[in-house]
C-alpha positions in Angstrom: 163.3 235.5 174.5 165.5 238.6 174.4 168.9 238.9 176.0 169.5 242.3 177.6 173.3 242.2 177.0 173.1 241.3 173.4 174.3 243.8 170.9 172.2 243.7 167.7 174.7 243.5 164.9 174.3 244.7 161.3 173.2 241.8 159.2 171.8 239.9 162.1 168.5 238.0 161.3 165.8 239.9 163.1 163.3 237.2 162.2 164.9 234.7 164.5 163.3 234.4 167.9 164.3 232.9 171.3 167.8 231.6 172.0 168.7 231.5 168.3 169.6 235.2 168.5 172.1 234.7 171.2 175.7 235.8 170.4 177.9 232.9 171.0 181.7 233.4 171.6 184.2 230.6 171.4 187.8 230.8 172.5 190.0 227.8 171.4 193.5 227.6 169.9 192.3 224.9 167.6 190.2 226.5 164.8 189.0 223.2 163.6 187.2 222.6 166.9 185.4 226.0 166.7 184.4 225.2 163.2 182.8 221.9 164.3 181.0 223.5 167.3 179.7 226.2 165.0 178.6 223.8 162.3 176.6 221.8 164.9 175.0 224.9 166.3 174.2 226.4 162.9 172.3 223.2 162.2 170.2 224.0 165.2 169.4 227.5 164.0 172.1 229.6 165.7 173.8 232.1 163.5 175.8 234.6 165.6 179.3 233.6 166.5 182.6 235.1 167.6 185.7 232.9 167.1 188.9 233.8 169.0 192.0 231.7 168.3 194.5 233.8 170.2 193.5 233.6 173.9 195.5 236.9 174.6 192.7 238.7 172.7 189.9 237.0 174.5 189.1 239.6 177.2 189.3 242.5 174.8 186.9 240.9 172.4 184.6 240.0 175.2 184.5 243.5 176.5 183.8 245.0 173.0 181.3 242.5 171.7 179.6 241.4 175.0 178.4 237.9 174.1 175.5 236.0 175.7 177.5 232.8 176.4 181.2 231.8 176.1 182.6 228.4 175.1 186.1 228.3 176.6 189.0 225.9 176.1 191.2 225.3 179.2 194.5 224.2 177.7 195.9 226.9 175.5 199.4 228.5 175.0 200.3 232.1 176.1 197.1 232.5 178.3 195.2 229.5 179.4 191.5 229.1 180.0 191.9 229.4 183.7 193.4 232.9 183.4 190.7 234.0 181.0 188.0 232.7 183.3 189.6 234.5 186.3 189.7 237.8 184.5 186.1 237.4 183.4 184.9 236.8 186.9 186.8 239.8 188.4 184.9 242.1 185.9 181.5 243.1 187.5 179.7 243.2 184.1 180.6 239.6 183.3 180.3 238.2 186.8 177.3 236.0 185.7 178.2 235.4 182.1 177.6 231.7 181.3 181.0 230.0 180.6 180.9 226.4 179.3 184.3 224.8 179.5 185.0 222.9 176.4 188.1 220.8 176.9 189.6 217.4 176.4 190.9 217.5 180.0 189.4 214.7 182.2 191.5 215.7 185.1 189.1 216.1 188.2 191.5 218.7 189.7 191.3 220.9 186.6 187.5 220.7 186.5 187.4 221.6 190.2 189.6 224.5 189.6 187.4 225.8 186.7 184.4 225.5 188.9 186.1 227.4 191.7 186.9 230.2 189.2 183.2 230.3 188.1 182.7 227.8 185.2 179.0 227.2 184.5 179.2 223.9 182.8 181.6 221.3 181.0 181.6 219.6 177.7 184.2 217.0 176.8 186.0 216.9 173.5 185.2 215.4 171.0 181.8 217.1 171.1 178.6 215.3 170.8 176.2 217.5 168.7 173.0 216.5 170.7 174.6 217.1 174.0 176.2 220.4 172.9 172.8 221.8 171.7 171.0 220.5 174.8 173.5 222.0 177.3 173.6 225.4 175.3 169.8 225.6 175.4 169.6 224.8 179.1 172.3 227.3 179.9 170.6 230.0 178.0 167.2 229.3 179.7 168.8 229.8 183.0 170.6 232.9 181.8 167.4 234.4 180.4 165.6 233.9 183.8 168.5 235.3 185.8 168.8 238.3 183.4 165.0 239.0 183.8 165.3 239.0 187.5 168.5 241.0 187.6 167.9 243.5 184.8 164.2 244.2 184.6 161.6 246.0 186.6 158.8 243.5 187.6 156.0 246.0 187.5 156.6 247.8 184.1 158.8 245.2 182.3 161.4 247.9 181.5 165.0 247.5 182.2 166.0 248.6 185.7 168.6 251.1 186.9 171.5 248.5 186.8 170.8 247.7 183.1 170.6 251.4 182.2 173.8 252.1 184.0 175.6 249.3 182.0 174.3 250.5 178.7 175.2 254.1 179.6 178.8 253.2 180.4 179.1 251.4 177.0 177.4 254.3 175.2 179.7 256.9 176.7 182.8 255.1 175.8 181.5 254.6 172.2 180.4 258.1 171.8 183.7 259.5 173.2 185.7 257.6 170.7 183.4 258.6 167.7 182.7 262.3 168.5 179.1 261.9 169.7 177.4 263.2 172.8 175.4 261.0 175.2 172.4 262.2 177.2 170.6 260.8 180.2 167.0 262.0 180.8 165.7 261.4 184.4 161.8 261.7 184.4 160.1 262.3 187.8 156.3 262.3 188.2 154.8 265.2 190.0 152.8 264.5 193.1 152.5 260.8 192.4 152.3 260.1 196.1 148.8 261.7 196.1 147.6 258.9 193.8 148.8 256.2 196.1 147.3 257.9 199.1 143.9 258.7 197.6 143.3 255.6 195.3 145.6 253.0 196.7 148.8 251.3 195.6 147.1 249.1 193.0 145.9 252.2 191.1 149.3 253.7 191.5 150.9 250.6 189.9 148.4 250.8 187.0 149.3 254.4 186.5 153.0 253.7 186.4 152.5 250.9 183.8 150.6 253.4 181.6 153.3 256.0 182.1 156.0 253.5 181.0 154.1 252.6 177.8 153.7 256.3 177.0 157.4 257.0 177.4 158.1 254.0 175.2 155.8 255.1 172.5 157.2 258.6 172.3 160.9 257.3 172.3 160.2 254.7 169.7 158.5 257.2 167.4 161.2 259.9 167.8 164.0 257.5 167.4 162.6 256.4 164.0 162.5 260.0 162.9 166.0 260.8 164.2 168.1 259.9 161.1 171.6 260.6 162.3 171.9 257.9 165.0 174.6 255.4 165.2 173.8 251.7 164.8 176.3 250.7 167.5 174.4 252.2 170.4 170.8 251.9 171.4 168.1 254.2 173.0 167.3 252.6 176.4 164.3 253.2 178.7 164.3 252.2 182.3 162.5 252.4 185.6 164.9 253.9 188.0 162.8 253.9 191.2 159.2 254.3 192.4 158.0 257.2 190.3 161.2 257.9 188.3 162.1 256.7 184.8 165.3 257.1 182.7 165.9 257.5 179.0 169.4 257.0 177.6 169.9 259.0 174.4 173.3 258.0 172.8 175.1 259.2 169.7 173.8 262.7 168.9 175.3 266.0 168.1 172.6 268.7 168.8 171.1 269.5 172.2 167.8 270.4 170.4 167.2 266.7 169.7 167.3 265.9 173.4 165.2 268.9 174.4 162.6 268.0 171.8 162.5 264.4 173.0 161.9 265.6 176.6 159.2 268.0 175.5 157.3 265.4 173.7 157.5 263.0 176.5 156.0 265.6 179.0 153.4 266.4 176.4 152.4 262.8 176.1 152.4 262.2 179.8 150.1 265.2 180.4 147.2 263.5 178.6 144.4 262.0 180.7 144.8 258.5 182.2 142.0 256.1 182.9 142.7 254.0 186.0 139.9 251.9 187.5 137.3 254.2 185.9 139.1 257.3 187.4 140.2 260.0 185.1 143.6 261.2 186.3 146.0 263.9 185.0 149.7 263.6 185.8 152.6 265.9 185.0 156.2 265.3 185.2 159.7 267.0 185.2 162.8 266.0 183.3 166.4 266.5 184.4 169.1 266.0 181.8 172.8 265.5 181.8 175.0 265.4 178.8 178.3 263.7 178.3 181.1 264.8 177.9 180.1 268.3 179.2 178.6 267.1 182.5 180.8 264.1 183.1 182.2 261.0 181.4 181.2 258.3 183.8 177.9 256.6 184.6 177.9 257.9 188.2 178.5 261.5 187.2 175.8 261.3 184.6 173.2 260.0 187.1 174.3 262.5 189.7 174.0 265.4 187.4 170.7 264.3 185.9 169.3 263.9 189.4 170.5 267.4 190.4 168.8 268.8 187.2 165.6 266.9 188.0 165.5 268.5 191.5 166.1 271.9 190.0 163.2 271.2 187.5 160.9 270.2 190.4 161.8 273.4 192.3 160.7 275.5 189.3 157.2 273.9 189.5 155.5 271.0 187.6 156.1 270.0 184.0 159.6 271.5 183.7 162.7 270.5 181.8 166.1 271.4 183.1 169.6 270.6 181.7 172.4 270.5 184.3 174.2 273.1 182.2 172.9 276.6 182.8 173.8 277.8 179.3 171.8 275.0 177.7 168.9 275.8 180.1 168.8 279.3 178.8 168.7 278.2 175.2 166.2 275.5 176.0 163.8 278.1 177.6 163.9 280.1 174.4 163.4 277.1 172.3 160.4 275.8 174.3 158.8 279.2 174.1 159.3 279.3 170.3 157.9 275.7 170.0 154.7 276.8 172.0 154.4 279.9 169.8 154.8 277.8 166.7 152.0 275.5 167.7 149.7 278.5 167.9 151.0 280.4 164.9 148.9 278.5 162.3 145.7 278.9 164.2 146.4 282.5 164.9 147.1 283.4 161.2 150.6 284.5 161.9 152.1 282.9 158.8 152.3 284.8 155.5 153.5 283.8 152.0 155.9 286.1 150.2 156.6 285.6 146.5 160.0 286.2 144.9 159.9 286.8 141.2 161.4 284.4 138.7 162.4 286.5 135.7 163.0 285.3 132.1 166.7 286.0 131.3 166.0 287.0 127.7 162.7 288.9 127.8 163.0 290.2 131.4 159.4 289.2 132.0 158.2 287.8 135.3 157.1 284.3 134.5 157.0 282.7 137.9 157.3 283.1 141.6 158.7 281.1 144.5 156.4 281.0 147.6 158.4 281.7 150.7 157.0 281.3 154.2 157.3 284.1 156.6 156.3 284.2 160.3 155.2 287.5 161.8 155.0 287.1 165.5 152.6 289.4 167.4 155.2 290.3 170.0 158.6 289.3 168.5 157.9 290.5 165.0 159.6 288.8 162.1 161.1 285.4 162.9 163.6 284.0 160.4 162.7 280.8 158.6 166.2 279.5 159.5 165.1 279.7 163.1 161.6 278.1 162.9 161.7 275.7 159.9 164.2 273.2 161.5 162.0 273.3 164.7 158.9 272.6 162.7 160.5 269.7 161.0 161.8 268.2 164.3 158.4 268.6 166.1 156.4 267.3 163.1 154.5 270.6 162.7 156.0 270.9 159.2 153.3 268.6 157.8 150.5 271.0 158.8 152.5 274.1 158.0 153.5 272.6 154.7 150.0 271.7 153.8 148.9 275.3 154.6 151.6 276.7 152.4 150.6 274.4 149.5 147.0 275.4 149.7 147.6 279.1 150.1 150.1 279.2 147.3 147.7 277.4 144.9 144.8 279.7 146.0 146.9 282.7 145.2 148.1 281.3 141.9 144.6 280.6 140.9 143.5 284.2 141.6 146.4 285.4 139.2 145.5 282.9 136.7 141.8 284.1 136.5 143.2 287.7 136.1 145.3 289.0 133.3 148.4 287.2 134.9 147.3 283.8 133.6 150.8 282.4 133.0 152.4 282.9 136.4 153.8 279.6 137.6 154.2 279.3 141.5 156.9 277.2 143.0 156.4 275.6 146.5 159.1 274.0 148.5 158.5 270.4 149.8 160.0 269.3 153.2 161.6 266.0 154.0 158.6 264.8 156.0 156.1 265.8 153.4 158.2 263.9 150.7 158.1 260.8 152.8 154.4 261.2 153.7 152.4 258.4 152.1 149.5 260.6 151.1 151.4 263.5 149.8 150.1 263.1 146.1 146.6 263.2 147.5 147.5 266.4 149.4 148.6 268.0 146.2 145.5 266.9 144.3 143.3 268.3 147.0 145.0 271.7 146.9 144.8 271.8 143.1 141.0 271.0 143.2 140.2 273.4 146.0 141.9 276.2 144.1 140.9 275.2 140.7 144.5 275.8 139.6 145.7 274.2 136.4 148.4 271.6 137.5 150.8 273.0 134.9 151.0 276.3 137.0 152.3 274.5 140.1 156.0 273.7 140.5 157.1 271.6 143.5 160.7 272.1 144.6 162.7 269.6 146.6 166.4 269.6 147.5 169.0 267.5 145.8 169.9 265.5 148.9 166.1 264.9 149.7 165.6 263.3 146.3 168.7 261.2 146.7 167.9 259.9 150.2 165.9 256.9 148.8 166.2 256.9 145.1 163.7 254.3 144.2 161.1 255.7 146.5 161.8 259.2 145.1 161.3 258.0 141.6 158.0 256.4 142.4 156.7 259.5 144.1 158.0 261.9 141.4 156.4 259.8 138.7 153.1 259.9 140.6 153.2 263.7 140.9 154.3 264.0 137.3 151.2 262.1 136.2 149.1 264.8 137.9 150.6 267.4 135.6 152.6 269.4 138.1 156.2 270.6 137.5 159.1 269.2 139.4 162.3 271.1 140.3 165.5 270.2 142.1 166.5 273.0 144.4 170.0 274.0 145.7 171.6 271.9 143.1 175.3 271.3 143.5 175.2 271.1 147.3 174.2 267.4 147.4 175.5 264.2 146.0 173.4 263.2 143.1 175.0 261.5 140.1 174.0 262.0 136.5 172.8 258.4 136.1 170.2 259.0 138.9 169.3 262.5 137.8 168.3 261.1 134.4 165.8 258.8 136.0 163.9 261.7 137.8 161.0 263.1 135.7 162.3 266.7 136.3 161.4 269.9 134.6 163.7 272.4 136.2 167.0 272.6 138.0 167.9 275.5 140.4 171.7 276.3 140.7 172.4 276.9 144.4 173.2 280.6 145.4 176.5 279.5 146.9 177.9 279.2 143.3 176.8 282.6 142.4 178.1 284.8 145.2 181.7 284.6 143.9 181.1 285.3 140.2 182.3 286.9 138.0 185.5 287.4 140.0 185.9 283.8 140.9 186.7 281.9 137.6 186.4 278.6 139.1 182.9 279.1 140.4 181.9 280.5 137.0 183.1 277.4 135.4 181.2 275.3 137.8 178.0 277.1 137.0 178.5 276.8 133.3 179.1 273.1 133.7 176.0 272.6 135.8 174.0 274.6 133.1 175.4 272.5 130.3 174.5 269.3 132.1 171.0 270.5 132.8 170.5 271.4 129.1 171.7 268.0 128.1 169.0 266.6 130.3 166.5 269.1 128.7 165.8 270.8 131.9 165.0 274.5 132.4 167.7 276.2 134.5 166.9 278.8 137.3 169.8 280.7 138.8 169.0 281.9 142.3 170.9 284.5 144.4 171.7 286.9 141.6 172.3 290.3 143.2 174.6 292.3 140.9 174.6 293.5 137.4 178.0 291.9 136.8 176.5 288.5 137.8 173.6 289.1 135.4 175.9 290.1 132.5 177.9 286.9 132.9 174.8 284.7 133.1 173.5 286.2 129.9 176.4 284.5 128.1 175.1 281.2 129.3 172.0 279.1 128.5 170.3 280.0 131.7 166.5 280.4 131.5 165.3 282.1 134.7 166.9 284.5 137.2 165.8 284.8 140.8 167.5 287.1 143.3 167.6 290.6 144.8 169.0 292.2 141.6 165.4 292.1 140.4 163.4 291.9 143.5 163.3 290.8 147.2 160.5 288.5 148.2 157.2 290.4 148.1 153.7 290.2 149.6 151.1 288.9 147.1 149.7 292.4 146.2 153.3 293.9 145.9 154.3 291.0 143.7 151.3 291.5 141.5 152.1 295.2 141.0 155.7 294.4 140.3 154.9 291.7 137.8 152.5 293.9 135.9 155.2 296.7 135.7 157.9 294.3 134.6 155.6 292.6 132.0 154.2 295.9 130.6 157.7 297.2 129.8 161.3 296.2 130.7 162.3 298.6 133.4 165.3 300.9 132.9 166.5 300.6 136.5 166.5 298.0 139.1 163.3 297.6 141.1 
């Protein structure tokens, strides 16, 4: 059985079930007594304990840790158990927290006073292990039932408005202290009353249950994808009223994450429902408030989210509205871009451009990096910096990345069958592709379709991506290496890889990030960093690519190093396939006297 007020702690045993996951707090000025109680309960399978010896700290610890049950001694110096109990019952959040008084006092008057202050049960010292375990179990059983009634919605099983409010108050406080933002999404169904009127309340209830499950599925999926979240706060979903639901999104930095979550919820809710053999379609609107911009209390957040929801409904069905007008303006642009991005692949709006990779010594073009470009029919060129993060957040990057891989292999195969047989094409790998279980199969399929020799394909991944999960990365890279493709670390120097890990990766190439090139040759410190990176790469027997070379002075300095390939505007900007082919033929027929 779950406890709504329990905070999951790092290291807690998620395999435990029922009451054994309860967080048990003990306040006693005798440490040995708390050790005895804990030992008895550990023998019964409980494992999560908080021990407080100084009763003056009890309420602060209680507020921060929010236990499921409290064992409290009455006779303590400084602040006695009666005062602790009085403060607990004066606090709305802990008005019904089970408190078992654990005391050697047999005075009937003391027991009566404790009961008047709100004690739940008593245990006499010395503690009998069997009685302790039995009383704890019975108390937690009652608590679980009361919590279910007080904190959950009977129809959907979701937490109710009260529970969401309590979690939101806690999340706002935590996020304020740690520099995060907190968002509340209020989701209201459009024209839900029509369902009740035409099909009856029973069908309406079934629809609400399906809606709640769809919201949960989207939130669970997106929460797993959202890497940056804090472990101290949790996403919470609740039913707020008849046809309104709430989603608490704590501990984030970018409003785009909230907007994307809202967009995906609406997208999922718009799919057909089957209710008593009836096919129903239901749209919804979302109102969003964000702390601290829109308020720093739970009441303010709910008020602002409700106002935003009303605004969304006034604009028509299936709308998303932030309380902030500035965010709304940005959201509208983002949603339009997301819609266009969904259509771009089907409408052949993507193109691959190829930036030459030039051998530093011979000045021959020996490779090309495939770079994705989006040519919008109305908006024209859209920067990759604008649409790639959106594609990654929406999950479209998997389809787009697969298209890039196949198109690049196809083009490289055409060059290979012509007189440009040695041109190696580099393709960037996104984070989601890298984590995709079938990525090696995607690569194999692209090679087979195009009939491209694997040795002419180089896969580039960023340094931070490879280091995200080292052991998984090594397994994937070894699998790709067995297929015969080349492997490259892109943007090297901007991540956090260590030499010991880098040696374990089956790499062929290392690309020095352009940020180290912009200041040379004037910046001697950057020049020394570049030389050190090149020396390290050579020690690992890796080919070195310097990207971002734009001036002759930079090229002259790099010619004194052991660099292998140069990539940058000094030689050429990214080119369409036919332009690249013409440029490569010119460069490889004779070394040009002037810059292209």
